[in-house]
PDB file of N, CA, C and O in Angstrom, chain B, residues numbered from 101:
ATOM      1  N   MET B 101      -7.796 162.268 138.607  1.00  0.00           N
ATOM      2  CA  MET B 101      -8.049 161.175 139.515  1.00  0.00           C
ATOM      3  C   MET B 101      -8.554 161.720 140.847  1.00  0.00           C
ATOM      4  O   MET B 101      -9.490 161.168 141.426  1.00  0.00           O
ATOM      5  N   CYS B 102      -7.949 162.788 141.334  1.00  0.00           N
ATOM      6  CA  CYS B 102      -8.398 163.386 142.596  1.00  0.00           C
ATOM      7  C   CYS B 102      -9.844 163.830 142.494  1.00  0.00           C
ATOM      8  O   CYS B 102     -10.641 163.610 143.406  1.00  0.00           O
ATOM      9  N   SER B 103     -10.172 164.449 141.387  1.00  0.00           N
ATOM     10  CA  SER B 103     -11.513 164.968 141.197  1.00  0.00           C
ATOM     11  C   SER B 103     -12.530 163.834 141.082  1.00  0.00           C
ATOM     12  O   SER B 103     -13.618 163.917 141.653  1.00  0.00           O
ATOM     13  N   LEU B 104     -12.183 162.777 140.349  1.00  0.00           N
ATOM     14  CA  LEU B 104     -13.111 161.660 140.159  1.00  0.00           C
ATOM     15  C   LEU B 104     -13.340 160.862 141.435  1.00  0.00           C
ATOM     16  O   LEU B 104     -14.475 160.504 141.748  1.00  0.00           O
ATOM     17  N   ILE B 105     -12.276 160.583 142.167  1.00  0.00           N
ATOM     18  CA  ILE B 105     -12.391 159.738 143.351  1.00  0.00           C
ATOM     19  C   ILE B 105     -12.706 160.554 144.604  1.00  0.00           C
ATOM     20  O   ILE B 105     -13.561 160.170 145.402  1.00  0.00           O
ATOM     21  N   GLY B 106     -12.019 161.665 144.771  1.00  0.00           N
ATOM     22  CA  GLY B 106     -12.157 162.425 146.004  1.00  0.00           C
ATOM     23  C   GLY B 106     -13.019 163.664 145.913  1.00  0.00           C
ATOM     24  O   GLY B 106     -13.328 164.287 146.929  1.00  0.00           O
ATOM     25  N   GLY B 107     -13.416 164.033 144.688  1.00  0.00           N
ATOM     26  CA  GLY B 107     -14.227 165.225 144.528  1.00  0.00           C
ATOM     27  C   GLY B 107     -13.467 166.515 144.764  1.00  0.00           C
ATOM     28  O   GLY B 107     -14.065 167.571 144.975  1.00  0.00           O
ATOM     29  N   ARG B 108     -12.140 166.425 144.729  1.00  0.00           N
ATOM     30  CA  ARG B 108     -11.298 167.596 144.953  1.00  0.00           C
ATOM     31  C   ARG B 108     -10.273 167.678 143.831  1.00  0.00           C
ATOM     32  O   ARG B 108      -9.824 166.654 143.318  1.00  0.00           O
ATOM     33  N   SER B 109      -9.910 168.880 143.458  1.00  0.00           N
ATOM     34  CA  SER B 109      -8.987 169.058 142.341  1.00  0.00           C
ATOM     35  C   SER B 109      -7.539 169.130 142.819  1.00  0.00           C
ATOM     36  O   SER B 109      -7.165 170.009 143.595  1.00  0.00           O
ATOM     37  N   GLY B 110      -6.737 168.183 142.335  1.00  0.00           N
ATOM     38  CA  GLY B 110      -5.311 168.218 142.620  1.00  0.00           C
ATOM     39  C   GLY B 110      -4.631 169.396 141.949  1.00  0.00           C
ATOM     40  O   GLY B 110      -3.587 169.859 142.408  1.00  0.00           O
ATOM     41  N   ASN B 111      -5.221 169.883 140.861  1.00  0.00           N
ATOM     42  CA  ASN B 111      -4.665 171.039 140.158  1.00  0.00           C
ATOM     43  C   ASN B 111      -4.880 172.332 140.927  1.00  0.00           C
ATOM     44  O   ASN B 111      -4.283 173.359 140.603  1.00  0.00           O
ATOM     45  N   ARG B 112      -5.710 172.287 141.918  1.00  0.00           N
ATOM     46  CA  ARG B 112      -5.992 173.473 142.712  1.00  0.00           C
ATOM     47  C   ARG B 112      -5.467 173.331 144.143  1.00  0.00           C
ATOM     48  O   ARG B 112      -5.905 174.045 145.046  1.00  0.00           O
ATOM     49  N   GLY B 113      -4.534 172.412 144.340  1.00  0.00           N
ATOM     50  CA  GLY B 113      -3.906 172.245 145.647  1.00  0.00           C
ATOM     51  C   GLY B 113      -4.750 171.500 146.661  1.00  0.00           C
ATOM     52  O   GLY B 113      -4.480 171.574 147.860  1.00  0.00           O
ATOM     53  N   ARG B 114      -5.766 170.782 146.206  1.00  0.00           N
ATOM     54  CA  ARG B 114      -6.640 170.069 147.126  1.00  0.00           C
ATOM     55  C   ARG B 114      -6.605 168.559 146.861  1.00  0.00           C
ATOM     56  O   ARG B 114      -7.636 167.892 146.935  1.00  0.00           O
ATOM     57  N   CYS B 115      -5.455 168.038 146.563  1.00  0.00           N
ATOM     58  CA  CYS B 115      -5.305 166.625 146.200  1.00  0.00           C
ATOM     59  C   CYS B 115      -5.836 165.705 147.302  1.00  0.00           C
ATOM     60  O   CYS B 115      -5.527 165.883 148.480  1.00  0.00           O
ATOM     61  N   ALA B 116      -6.631 164.729 146.899  1.00  0.00           N
ATOM     62  CA  ALA B 116      -7.175 163.734 147.825  1.00  0.00           C
ATOM     63  C   ALA B 116      -6.246 162.526 147.940  1.00  0.00           C
ATOM     64  O   ALA B 116      -6.577 161.567 148.638  1.00  0.00           O
ATOM     65  N   GLN B 117      -5.116 162.549 147.283  1.00  0.00           N
ATOM     66  CA  GLN B 117      -4.079 161.515 147.274  1.00  0.00           C
ATOM     67  C   GLN B 117      -4.589 160.121 146.904  1.00  0.00           C
ATOM     68  O   GLN B 117      -4.356 159.163 147.642  1.00  0.00           O
ATOM     69  N   PRO B 118      -5.284 159.998 145.763  1.00  0.00           N
ATOM     70  CA  PRO B 118      -5.749 158.676 145.348  1.00  0.00           C
ATOM     71  C   PRO B 118      -4.594 157.731 145.014  1.00  0.00           C
ATOM     72  O   PRO B 118      -4.782 156.514 145.003  1.00  0.00           O
ATOM     73  N   CYS B 119      -3.415 158.263 144.743  1.00  0.00           N
ATOM     74  CA  CYS B 119      -2.273 157.396 144.444  1.00  0.00           C
ATOM     75  C   CYS B 119      -1.807 156.642 145.686  1.00  0.00           C
ATOM     76  O   CYS B 119      -1.006 155.714 145.579  1.00  0.00           O
ATOM     77  N   ARG B 120      -2.291 157.023 146.842  1.00  0.00           N
ATOM     78  CA  ARG B 120      -1.900 156.356 148.087  1.00  0.00           C
ATOM     79  C   ARG B 120      -2.868 155.246 148.483  1.00  0.00           C
ATOM     80  O   ARG B 120      -2.665 154.596 149.509  1.00  0.00           O
ATOM     81  N   PHE B 121      -3.920 155.013 147.690  1.00  0.00           N
ATOM     82  CA  PHE B 121      -4.905 153.987 148.008  1.00  0.00           C
ATOM     83  C   PHE B 121      -4.491 152.649 147.393  1.00  0.00           C
ATOM     84  O   PHE B 121      -3.825 152.623 146.358  1.00  0.00           O
ATOM     85  N   PRO B 122      -4.883 151.541 148.025  1.00  0.00           N
ATOM     86  CA  PRO B 122      -4.623 150.226 147.420  1.00  0.00           C
ATOM     87  C   PRO B 122      -5.606 149.964 146.274  1.00  0.00           C
ATOM     88  O   PRO B 122      -6.782 150.315 146.372  1.00  0.00           O
ATOM     89  N   TYR B 123      -5.131 149.354 145.205  1.00  0.00           N
ATOM     90  CA  TYR B 123      -5.968 149.039 144.042  1.00  0.00           C
ATOM     91  C   TYR B 123      -5.719 147.605 143.613  1.00  0.00           C
ATOM     92  O   TYR B 123      -4.683 147.021 143.931  1.00  0.00           O
ATOM     93  N   LYS B 124      -6.671 147.046 142.893  1.00  0.00           N
ATOM     94  CA  LYS B 124      -6.535 145.736 142.257  1.00  0.00           C
ATOM     95  C   LYS B 124      -6.794 145.929 140.770  1.00  0.00           C
ATOM     96  O   LYS B 124      -7.593 146.781 140.381  1.00  0.00           O
ATOM     97  N   LEU B 125      -6.124 145.145 139.944  1.00  0.00           N
ATOM     98  CA  LEU B 125      -6.363 145.160 138.505  1.00  0.00           C
ATOM     99  C   LEU B 125      -7.258 143.962 138.187  1.00  0.00           C
ATOM    100  O   LEU B 125      -6.819 142.813 138.248  1.00  0.00           O
ATOM    101  N   LEU B 126      -8.514 144.246 137.848  1.00  0.00           N
ATOM    102  CA  LEU B 126      -9.487 143.190 137.596  1.00  0.00           C
ATOM    103  C   LEU B 126      -9.832 143.117 136.121  1.00  0.00           C
ATOM    104  O   LEU B 126      -9.896 144.137 135.436  1.00  0.00           O
ATOM    105  N   ASN B 127     -10.056 141.885 135.631  1.00  0.00           N
ATOM    106  CA  ASN B 127     -10.518 141.731 134.250  1.00  0.00           C
ATOM    107  C   ASN B 127     -12.047 141.836 134.224  1.00  0.00           C
ATOM    108  O   ASN B 127     -12.662 142.105 135.255  1.00  0.00           O
ATOM    109  N   ASN B 128     -12.656 141.630 133.072  1.00  0.00           N
ATOM    110  CA  ASN B 128     -14.114 141.761 132.932  1.00  0.00           C
ATOM    111  C   ASN B 128     -14.893 140.779 133.798  1.00  0.00           C
ATOM    112  O   ASN B 128     -16.054 141.027 134.126  1.00  0.00           O
ATOM    113  N   GLU B 129     -14.273 139.683 134.166  1.00  0.00           N
ATOM    114  CA  GLU B 129     -14.942 138.687 135.020  1.00  0.00           C
ATOM    115  C   GLU B 129     -14.715 138.960 136.497  1.00  0.00           C
ATOM    116  O   GLU B 129     -15.217 138.219 137.342  1.00  0.00           O
ATOM    117  N   GLY B 130     -13.971 140.002 136.824  1.00  0.00           N
ATOM    118  CA  GLY B 130     -13.705 140.342 138.217  1.00  0.00           C
ATOM    119  C   GLY B 130     -12.512 139.622 138.820  1.00  0.00           C
ATOM    120  O   GLY B 130     -12.289 139.694 140.028  1.00  0.00           O
ATOM    121  N   MET B 131     -11.735 138.920 137.979  1.00  0.00           N
ATOM    122  CA  MET B 131     -10.575 138.188 138.472  1.00  0.00           C
ATOM    123  C   MET B 131      -9.378 139.136 138.603  1.00  0.00           C
ATOM    124  O   MET B 131      -9.100 139.934 137.709  1.00  0.00           O
ATOM    125  N   ASN B 132      -8.683 139.031 139.725  1.00  0.00           N
ATOM    126  CA  ASN B 132      -7.504 139.858 139.981  1.00  0.00           C
ATOM    127  C   ASN B 132      -6.368 139.401 139.064  1.00  0.00           C
ATOM    128  O   ASN B 132      -5.853 138.292 139.210  1.00  0.00           O
ATOM    129  N   MET B 133      -5.985 140.254 138.129  1.00  0.00           N
ATOM    130  CA  MET B 133      -4.975 139.897 137.132  1.00  0.00           C
ATOM    131  C   MET B 133      -3.552 139.889 137.692  1.00  0.00           C
ATOM    132  O   MET B 133      -2.646 139.354 137.053  1.00  0.00           O
ATOM    133  N   LEU B 134      -3.342 140.466 138.856  1.00  0.00           N
ATOM    134  CA  LEU B 134      -1.998 140.540 139.429  1.00  0.00           C
ATOM    135  C   LEU B 134      -1.831 139.624 140.641  1.00  0.00           C
ATOM    136  O   LEU B 134      -0.791 139.662 141.300  1.00  0.00           O
ATOM    137  N   LYS B 135      -2.824 138.814 140.939  1.00  0.00           N
ATOM    138  CA  LYS B 135      -2.760 137.919 142.087  1.00  0.00           C
ATOM    139  C   LYS B 135      -1.568 136.967 141.951  1.00  0.00           C
ATOM    140  O   LYS B 135      -1.338 136.377 140.895  1.00  0.00           O
ATOM    141  N   GLY B 136      -0.828 136.836 143.033  1.00  0.00           N
ATOM    142  CA  GLY B 136       0.328 135.953 143.039  1.00  0.00           C
ATOM    143  C   GLY B 136       1.605 136.587 142.524  1.00  0.00           C
ATOM    144  O   GLY B 136       2.669 135.970 142.575  1.00  0.00           O
ATOM    145  N   ARG B 137       1.515 137.801 142.032  1.00  0.00           N
ATOM    146  CA  ARG B 137       2.709 138.502 141.544  1.00  0.00           C
ATOM    147  C   ARG B 137       3.166 139.489 142.604  1.00  0.00           C
ATOM    148  O   ARG B 137       2.345 140.056 143.326  1.00  0.00           O
ATOM    149  N   ASN B 138       4.434 139.689 142.697  1.00  0.00           N
ATOM    150  CA  ASN B 138       4.994 140.579 143.703  1.00  0.00           C
ATOM    151  C   ASN B 138       4.998 142.022 143.187  1.00  0.00           C
ATOM    152  O   ASN B 138       6.055 142.582 142.894  1.00  0.00           O
ATOM    153  N   VAL B 139       3.808 142.616 143.079  1.00  0.00           N
ATOM    154  CA  VAL B 139       3.706 143.980 142.553  1.00  0.00           C
ATOM    155  C   VAL B 139       3.191 144.965 143.590  1.00  0.00           C
ATOM    156  O   VAL B 139       3.164 146.170 143.338  1.00  0.00           O
ATOM    157  N   GLY B 140       2.785 144.473 144.746  1.00  0.00           N
ATOM    158  CA  GLY B 140       2.244 145.358 145.769  1.00  0.00           C
ATOM    159  C   GLY B 140       0.830 145.762 145.436  1.00  0.00           C
ATOM    160  O   GLY B 140       0.356 145.554 144.319  1.00  0.00           O
ATOM    161  N   GLN B 141       0.156 146.341 146.412  1.00  0.00           N
ATOM    162  CA  GLN B 141      -1.234 146.735 146.189  1.00  0.00           C
ATOM    163  C   GLN B 141      -1.380 148.223 145.944  1.00  0.00           C
ATOM    164  O   GLN B 141      -2.473 148.689 145.620  1.00  0.00           O
ATOM    165  N   TYR B 142      -0.302 148.977 146.092  1.00  0.00           N
ATOM    166  CA  TYR B 142      -0.357 150.421 145.879  1.00  0.00           C
ATOM    167  C   TYR B 142       0.214 150.740 144.501  1.00  0.00           C
ATOM    168  O   TYR B 142       1.267 151.366 144.379  1.00  0.00           O
ATOM    169  N   SER B 143      -0.500 150.299 143.465  1.00  0.00           N
ATOM    170  CA  SER B 143       0.020 150.353 142.104  1.00  0.00           C
ATOM    171  C   SER B 143       0.128 151.754 141.519  1.00  0.00           C
ATOM    172  O   SER B 143       0.790 151.930 140.497  1.00  0.00           O
ATOM    173  N   LEU B 144      -0.491 152.748 142.123  1.00  0.00           N
ATOM    174  CA  LEU B 144      -0.357 154.114 141.621  1.00  0.00           C
ATOM    175  C   LEU B 144       0.611 154.944 142.459  1.00  0.00           C
ATOM    176  O   LEU B 144       0.832 156.120 142.171  1.00  0.00           O
ATOM    177  N   SER B 145       1.183 154.343 143.482  1.00  0.00           N
ATOM    178  CA  SER B 145       2.113 155.063 144.337  1.00  0.00           C
ATOM    179  C   SER B 145       3.396 155.370 143.578  1.00  0.00           C
ATOM    180  O   SER B 145       3.977 154.473 142.966  1.00  0.00           O
ATOM    181  N   PRO B 146       3.852 156.632 143.605  1.00  0.00           N
ATOM    182  CA  PRO B 146       5.102 156.967 142.920  1.00  0.00           C
ATOM    183  C   PRO B 146       6.282 156.097 143.377  1.00  0.00           C
ATOM    184  O   PRO B 146       7.178 155.807 142.584  1.00  0.00           O
ATOM    185  N   LYS B 147       6.286 155.685 144.639  1.00  0.00           N
ATOM    186  CA  LYS B 147       7.366 154.832 145.124  1.00  0.00           C
ATOM    187  C   LYS B 147       7.335 153.473 144.419  1.00  0.00           C
ATOM    188  O   LYS B 147       8.378 152.915 144.080  1.00  0.00           O
ATOM    189  N   ASP B 148       6.128 152.952 144.204  1.00  0.00           N
ATOM    190  CA  ASP B 148       5.991 151.652 143.568  1.00  0.00           C
ATOM    191  C   ASP B 148       6.157 151.708 142.060  1.00  0.00           C
ATOM    192  O   ASP B 148       6.251 150.664 141.414  1.00  0.00           O
ATOM    193  N   MET B 149       6.196 152.898 141.488  1.00  0.00           N
ATOM    194  CA  MET B 149       6.275 153.028 140.045  1.00  0.00           C
ATOM    195  C   MET B 149       7.681 153.397 139.566  1.00  0.00           C
ATOM    196  O   MET B 149       7.837 154.056 138.538  1.00  0.00           O
ATOM    197  N   ASN B 150       8.689 152.978 140.304  1.00  0.00           N
ATOM    198  CA  ASN B 150      10.061 153.226 139.893  1.00  0.00           C
ATOM    199  C   ASN B 150      10.317 152.445 138.609  1.00  0.00           C
ATOM    200  O   ASN B 150      10.334 151.214 138.621  1.00  0.00           O
ATOM    201  N   THR B 151      10.513 153.148 137.515  1.00  0.00           N
ATOM    202  CA  THR B 151      10.637 152.505 136.207  1.00  0.00           C
ATOM    203  C   THR B 151      12.067 152.478 135.666  1.00  0.00           C
ATOM    204  O   THR B 151      12.277 152.211 134.483  1.00  0.00           O
ATOM    205  N   LEU B 152      13.036 152.751 136.518  1.00  0.00           N
ATOM    206  CA  LEU B 152      14.421 152.778 136.029  1.00  0.00           C
ATOM    207  C   LEU B 152      14.844 151.449 135.416  1.00  0.00           C
ATOM    208  O   LEU B 152      15.551 151.434 134.409  1.00  0.00           O
ATOM    209  N   SER B 153      14.424 150.343 136.002  1.00  0.00           N
ATOM    210  CA  SER B 153      14.870 149.043 135.498  1.00  0.00           C
ATOM    211  C   SER B 153      14.280 148.711 134.123  1.00  0.00           C
ATOM    212  O   SER B 153      14.840 147.895 133.391  1.00  0.00           O
ATOM    213  N   ILE B 154      13.158 149.337 133.773  1.00  0.00           N
ATOM    214  CA  ILE B 154      12.546 149.060 132.468  1.00  0.00           C
ATOM    215  C   ILE B 154      12.597 150.275 131.546  1.00  0.00           C
ATOM    216  O   ILE B 154      11.916 150.303 130.521  1.00  0.00           O
ATOM    217  N   LEU B 155      13.386 151.263 131.897  1.00  0.00           N
ATOM    218  CA  LEU B 155      13.466 152.480 131.100  1.00  0.00           C
ATOM    219  C   LEU B 155      13.832 152.204 129.635  1.00  0.00           C
ATOM    220  O   LEU B 155      13.206 152.786 128.750  1.00  0.00           O
ATOM    221  N   PRO B 156      14.807 151.353 129.342  1.00  0.00           N
ATOM    222  CA  PRO B 156      15.108 151.072 127.930  1.00  0.00           C
ATOM    223  C   PRO B 156      13.908 150.496 127.172  1.00  0.00           C
ATOM    224  O   PRO B 156      13.690 150.832 126.008  1.00  0.00           O
ATOM    225  N   GLN B 157      13.136 149.635 127.824  1.00  0.00           N
ATOM    226  CA  GLN B 157      11.954 149.065 127.178  1.00  0.00           C
ATOM    227  C   GLN B 157      10.901 150.144 126.918  1.00  0.00           C
ATOM    228  O   GLN B 157      10.251 150.139 125.873  1.00  0.00           O
ATOM    229  N   LEU B 158      10.734 151.060 127.858  1.00  0.00           N
ATOM    230  CA  LEU B 158       9.768 152.134 127.672  1.00  0.00           C
ATOM    231  C   LEU B 158      10.164 153.009 126.486  1.00  0.00           C
ATOM    232  O   LEU B 158       9.314 153.411 125.691  1.00  0.00           O
ATOM    233  N   ILE B 159      11.439 153.296 126.374  1.00  0.00           N
ATOM    234  CA  ILE B 159      11.929 154.111 125.253  1.00  0.00           C
ATOM    235  C   ILE B 159      11.682 153.383 123.934  1.00  0.00           C
ATOM    236  O   ILE B 159      11.265 153.999 122.954  1.00  0.00           O
ATOM    237  N   GLU B 160      11.939 152.077 123.907  1.00  0.00           N
ATOM    238  CA  GLU B 160      11.725 151.287 122.692  1.00  0.00           C
ATOM    239  C   GLU B 160      10.261 151.281 122.253  1.00  0.00           C
ATOM    240  O   GLU B 160       9.972 151.191 121.060  1.00  0.00           O
ATOM    241  N   THR B 161       9.340 151.376 123.213  1.00  0.00           N
ATOM    242  CA  THR B 161       7.920 151.361 122.862  1.00  0.00           C
ATOM    243  C   THR B 161       7.444 152.696 122.312  1.00  0.00           C
ATOM    244  O   THR B 161       6.327 152.804 121.807  1.00  0.00           O
ATOM    245  N   GLY B 162       8.295 153.713 122.412  1.00  0.00           N
ATOM    246  CA  GLY B 162       7.927 155.004 121.862  1.00  0.00           C
ATOM    247  C   GLY B 162       7.554 156.051 122.894  1.00  0.00           C
ATOM    248  O   GLY B 162       7.176 157.164 122.527  1.00  0.00           O
ATOM    249  N   VAL B 163       7.651 155.724 124.176  1.00  0.00           N
ATOM    250  CA  VAL B 163       7.351 156.715 125.214  1.00  0.00           C
ATOM    251  C   VAL B 163       8.384 157.828 125.113  1.00  0.00           C
ATOM    252  O   VAL B 163       9.587 157.568 125.117  1.00  0.00           O
ATOM    253  N   VAL B 164       7.915 159.059 125.022  1.00  0.00           N
ATOM    254  CA  VAL B 164       8.828 160.190 124.859  1.00  0.00           C
ATOM    255  C   VAL B 164       8.722 161.211 125.992  1.00  0.00           C
ATOM    256  O   VAL B 164       9.477 162.183 126.024  1.00  0.00           O
ATOM    257  N   SER B 165       7.796 160.995 126.911  1.00  0.00           N
ATOM    258  CA  SER B 165       7.613 161.949 127.994  1.00  0.00           C
ATOM    259  C   SER B 165       7.328 161.190 129.285  1.00  0.00           C
ATOM    260  O   SER B 165       6.562 160.226 129.285  1.00  0.00           O
ATOM    261  N   TYR B 166       7.935 161.618 130.372  1.00  0.00           N
ATOM    262  CA  TYR B 166       7.757 160.987 131.674  1.00  0.00           C
ATOM    263  C   TYR B 166       7.409 162.047 132.705  1.00  0.00           C
ATOM    264  O   TYR B 166       7.945 163.154 132.666  1.00  0.00           O
ATOM    265  N   LYS B 167       6.520 161.716 133.621  1.00  0.00           N
ATOM    266  CA  LYS B 167       6.204 162.623 134.723  1.00  0.00           C
ATOM    267  C   LYS B 167       6.959 162.123 135.938  1.00  0.00           C
ATOM    268  O   LYS B 167       6.773 160.988 136.377  1.00  0.00           O
ATOM    269  N   ILE B 168       7.797 162.965 136.468  1.00  0.00           N
ATOM    270  CA  ILE B 168       8.555 162.626 137.667  1.00  0.00           C
ATOM    271  C   ILE B 168       7.892 163.333 138.838  1.00  0.00           C
ATOM    272  O   ILE B 168       7.789 164.559 138.861  1.00  0.00           O
ATOM    273  N   GLU B 169       7.445 162.547 139.810  1.00  0.00           N
ATOM    274  CA  GLU B 169       6.783 163.113 140.982  1.00  0.00           C
ATOM    275  C   GLU B 169       7.780 163.963 141.753  1.00  0.00           C
ATOM    276  O   GLU B 169       8.838 163.480 142.157  1.00  0.00           O
ATOM    277  N   GLY B 170       7.441 165.215 141.953  1.00  0.00           N
ATOM    278  CA  GLY B 170       8.351 166.099 142.656  1.00  0.00           C
ATOM    279  C   GLY B 170       7.674 167.136 143.511  1.00  0.00           C
ATOM    280  O   GLY B 170       8.339 167.884 144.229  1.00  0.00           O
ATOM    281  N   ARG B 171       6.346 167.194 143.445  1.00  0.00           N
ATOM    282  CA  ARG B 171       5.634 168.182 144.237  1.00  0.00           C
ATOM    283  C   ARG B 171       5.833 167.885 145.717  1.00  0.00           C
ATOM    284  O   ARG B 171       5.742 166.735 146.146  1.00  0.00           O
ATOM    285  N   MET B 172       6.095 168.889 146.463  1.00  0.00           N
ATOM    286  CA  MET B 172       6.316 168.796 147.906  1.00  0.00           C
ATOM    287  C   MET B 172       7.597 168.017 148.248  1.00  0.00           C
ATOM    288  O   MET B 172       7.762 167.560 149.379  1.00  0.00           O
ATOM    289  N   LYS B 173       8.478 167.871 147.291  1.00  0.00           N
ATOM    290  CA  LYS B 173       9.765 167.212 147.536  1.00  0.00           C
ATOM    291  C   LYS B 173      10.847 168.279 147.621  1.00  0.00           C
ATOM    292  O   LYS B 173      10.703 169.379 147.088  1.00  0.00           O
ATOM    293  N   ARG B 174      11.914 167.936 148.291  1.00  0.00           N
ATOM    294  CA  ARG B 174      13.047 168.867 148.376  1.00  0.00           C
ATOM    295  C   ARG B 174      13.692 168.997 146.998  1.00  0.00           C
ATOM    296  O   ARG B 174      13.638 168.076 146.182  1.00  0.00           O
ATOM    297  N   ALA B 175      14.290 170.134 146.761  1.00  0.00           N
ATOM    298  CA  ALA B 175      14.920 170.407 145.464  1.00  0.00           C
ATOM    299  C   ALA B 175      15.989 169.372 145.139  1.00  0.00           C
ATOM    300  O   ALA B 175      16.170 169.020 143.973  1.00  0.00           O
ATOM    301  N   GLU B 176      16.693 168.885 146.140  1.00  0.00           N
ATOM    302  CA  GLU B 176      17.746 167.883 145.919  1.00  0.00           C
ATOM    303  C   GLU B 176      17.159 166.586 145.372  1.00  0.00           C
ATOM    304  O   GLU B 176      17.746 165.967 144.485  1.00  0.00           O
ATOM    305  N   TYR B 177      16.003 166.169 145.894  1.00  0.00           N
ATOM    306  CA  TYR B 177      15.338 164.958 145.416  1.00  0.00           C
ATOM    307  C   TYR B 177      14.968 165.092 143.939  1.00  0.00           C
ATOM    308  O   TYR B 177      15.235 164.199 143.134  1.00  0.00           O
ATOM    309  N   VAL B 178      14.359 166.209 143.604  1.00  0.00           N
ATOM    310  CA  VAL B 178      13.937 166.441 142.223  1.00  0.00           C
ATOM    311  C   VAL B 178      15.146 166.475 141.298  1.00  0.00           C
ATOM    312  O   VAL B 178      15.103 165.907 140.207  1.00  0.00           O
ATOM    313  N   ALA B 179      16.225 167.136 141.720  1.00  0.00           N
ATOM    314  CA  ALA B 179      17.433 167.227 140.899  1.00  0.00           C
ATOM    315  C   ALA B 179      18.023 165.840 140.627  1.00  0.00           C
ATOM    316  O   ALA B 179      18.414 165.542 139.498  1.00  0.00           O
ATOM    317  N   VAL B 180      18.086 165.005 141.645  1.00  0.00           N
ATOM    318  CA  VAL B 180      18.641 163.657 141.484  1.00  0.00           C
ATOM    319  C   VAL B 180      17.742 162.808 140.585  1.00  0.00           C
ATOM    320  O   VAL B 180      18.235 162.105 139.703  1.00  0.00           O
ATOM    321  N   ALA B 181      16.434 162.868 140.801  1.00  0.00           N
ATOM    322  CA  ALA B 181      15.498 162.062 140.001  1.00  0.00           C
ATOM    323  C   ALA B 181      15.572 162.465 138.522  1.00  0.00           C
ATOM    324  O   ALA B 181      15.621 161.603 137.645  1.00  0.00           O
ATOM    325  N   VAL B 182      15.578 163.751 138.255  1.00  0.00           N
ATOM    326  CA  VAL B 182      15.659 164.240 136.869  1.00  0.00           C
ATOM    327  C   VAL B 182      16.986 163.827 136.247  1.00  0.00           C
ATOM    328  O   VAL B 182      17.022 163.397 135.094  1.00  0.00           O
ATOM    329  N   ASP B 183      18.062 163.950 136.990  1.00  0.00           N
ATOM    330  CA  ASP B 183      19.387 163.591 136.474  1.00  0.00           C
ATOM    331  C   ASP B 183      19.450 162.104 136.124  1.00  0.00           C
ATOM    332  O   ASP B 183      20.005 161.743 135.087  1.00  0.00           O
ATOM    333  N   ILE B 184      18.901 161.252 136.956  1.00  0.00           N
ATOM    334  CA  ILE B 184      18.926 159.805 136.711  1.00  0.00           C
ATOM    335  C   ILE B 184      18.141 159.456 135.441  1.00  0.00           C
ATOM    336  O   ILE B 184      18.622 158.700 134.597  1.00  0.00           O
ATOM    337  N   TYR B 185      16.939 160.009 135.312  1.00  0.00           N
ATOM    338  CA  TYR B 185      16.122 159.705 134.147  1.00  0.00           C
ATOM    339  C   TYR B 185      16.656 160.353 132.874  1.00  0.00           C
ATOM    340  O   TYR B 185      16.497 159.809 131.782  1.00  0.00           O
ATOM    341  N   ARG B 186      17.287 161.513 133.016  1.00  0.00           N
ATOM    342  CA  ARG B 186      17.844 162.178 131.832  1.00  0.00           C
ATOM    343  C   ARG B 186      18.947 161.320 131.257  1.00  0.00           C
ATOM    344  O   ARG B 186      19.557 161.689 130.253  1.00  0.00           O
TER     345      ARG B 186
END
C-alpha cells in the first residue's frame, strides 16, 4: 500500500502511512456504501480496526492468521495485544 500510494516501501522503513488517510468504500456507481454508518473515515487505521468484539465470528469464517500492529510500539503494548488475541 505504501508503495502504490506513496511511492515508498514500508518494507524498507520508508512507510508513507497510507493507513492514516481517510477512505470511502464506493460501489461501481460511486455510491458510498458506508454512508450513515458509524464506522469512521479512517477505515485502515489500526485503531479503527479493533476486531476483538467480532473475533469469534472471524474464527468461524476460517481466518487463521492475524496481523497485530506493533511496529514502533512499546514492548508492553505488543505483549498485551498478543495476549488478548491469543
